[in-house]
C-alpha positions, 0 to 999 in steps of 0.5 A: 155657568149656567143652570144645570141640565135637566134640573128644576129652575124655580127662581124666587121673584124679586132681587131682594128674594134673590139677594136674601137666599145668596146670604142665606147659602152664604151663611150655611156654607160659612158655618161649614167653613169655619168650622173646618179651621175654627178647630186649628187653634184649639188643637192644643187645648184638645190634646191636653184635655182628651190626651190625643197623641200628635199624629192622632190629633190631626184626626180631629180635623181629618175625619171631618175632611174625608166624610166631607170630601167623600161624600160631596158627589153623592150628596150632589147627586142626591140633591138633584134627585130629591132637591136641593132645598131639601139636601141643604136644609138637612145638611144644615140640621145634621151639622148643627147635631153633630157639632152639638156632640163635639161640644159635649165629647168627653173622649177621643173616639166620640169627638173623632165621630162627632167630627165625621158627623159633621163632615156628612152634614157639611157635604150635604150642605155644601154640595148643592150651593153652587148649583143653587147660586146659578139657578138663582142667577142665571144671567151671567154679569149677575152670576159673576158677582154672586159667585165672587161674593160666595168665593170670598166668603168662603176664601175669607171664613177659613182665616176667620175661623182660626180667630174665632177659634181662639177667642172661643178656646181662651175666653170660655174653653174648646168645647164652645168652638162647636156649641156655638153653631147650636144658635147659628144653625138653628137661625140658619135653618129657620131663614133656608125653610123660609127664604129658599124657593122650594124645588123639585128633584127628579126623583129617587127613582133614578138611582145614585151610585151608592156603591161607587160612593162607599168605594171612594169614601173608604179609599179616601179615608183609608189613604189618610189613615196610611199617611197619618199612621205610617210613623206608628207602623212598619213598612210592611203594614203601611205598604199593605194598607196602601195597596188596599187603598189603591184597589179601592180606588181601582174598583171605584174607577171600574164601577164608574166605566160600567154603572148606568148611572155613575157618580163621576162620569170618566169622560169628564177628565178628557178636559185636560183643562179640568184634570189639570186644574183640580190636580194643581188645587189638590197641590196648592189647597195641601200647602194653604191648609198646612200653612194654617194648622202648622202656622197656628201650632208654631205661634203657640208652641214655638212663640208661646201665643195663647189661643186668642193671640194665635187667632188675632195673629191670622186676621190680616189673612182674611182681610188681604184675601176678602179685599182682594177677590171682591176688589181686584180679582175679576178685573186682574184676571179679565186683564191678564188672563186666568193663566198669568194670574194663577201662575203669579199667585202659586209663586207668591204661595211658594215665596211666602212657604219658603220664607216660613222655612227658616223661621227660628225657634225664637222668632218674631211674628213680624218679621218671621211670620207676618210678611210670609202670611201676607204673600200667601194670602196675596197669592191665594186671593189671586190664584183661587178665582183664577183656578176656578175659572180655568177649571170650569172653562173646559167643562160643557154646560151639561157637565157643569154641576158635575164639575163643581161637585169634583172641584170642591172635592179635590180641595178637600182631598188636598187639605186632608193629604197635605194636613196627614203629610205635614204633620207626620213630617213634622212630628217624626223630625221633632222626635228625632231631634229629641232623641239627639238631645236637642230641648223641646222648643228647638226641636219643635221648631225643627219639625215645623220648619220641615213641614214649611219647607215641605209645603214650599216644594209642594207650591212650587210643584203646583206652579210647574205643574199649572205652567205645564198643563195649563199653557193651551188654555192661555195660547188658545186665549191669546189667538182669540185675542 
């Protein structure tokens, strides 16, 4: 990947300055990724304190994810116009302020609204990072190492958030999983202002597709709302809302086809690799995010773990992911090719989820949870870099920034939709079991088993889709080799 065409390439002089810039970018991104996951373990405490219903509780996560995912493309475009450093630092400021609002929230509405504002700040920060990285490290080998570090920090950061969320919730209360961002955000913002090189954007006069951003954000939010609340509405209302979401998506596509400066150039989807890789990613991230959320609930509500114990139980995941991504992923992909590595990783994820699908009400962490989590961690560490490489290999240089924004967006779409589907299924199965006289603990475990089995089916679908759609890349690689 090379620096984006048509954007400034002001690079700080000296390796020390570039390493400091990389550290700042990773720190800012890590804060947003941690906060996307740190809330998971605190969910029962938040539900008890603020009185959320089961499906309603998912909106504490979805409000963040949908605002984040819906605004990534627009934030990336605005970063090109006003300068990426300005967008990055403004995003840190918004994220930090929103974190404080989350920490002082006393009601459901305030917390969900503040989480949405956090998503806005996270999108502003994350949308421009990859473009800044490729500008800082234009030489291919250095760039590959920088992106490997960035990917490892991001991938392992999600699981670290689970541990920190458990520790903070149990020791000082769930409010502090958000308030801790105030000192961290302030330091990150100060460092970003001092370290990152100034960058002149192309100017707001070139415009951005604000109507398109409104359409796609509204469509994503309504889609998740339809899925999350399906169990609380009759079929007619659900169908009407689904049609409205489809109409918004259609309006977005028509807008992009006609806009002078579209938010998302539709010709980009002409690349089978890019389209296929993004579709596979939606399914893979739906599986992994569902595992983090449902897995934490299983440990707490079925096995009886406290918040700190739950966070500690997830610690092996970031260790495995980080070590494999930094030490083996690049060499493994280079030797066997991204296609084969991706399929192997997806197969491990599917097997791990299938193992969790048999987790009993009186289960054991060492027998029923840890082996499955390790399998999925190894699988994700293999699959994610391979999938990223496949997606970007099908993109022209001048479309690199847009493709990166799209790849980030489908991550969020996959996470939010997977969470919505799996939590709704788990709650529905648990309620059905309770109405037939099953006791609470076995009924809860039955709901989570259904969610895990469904996630295993989704992971298997990702594997089959990747095998069918991305095979052309491997055929070309073998021919060229």
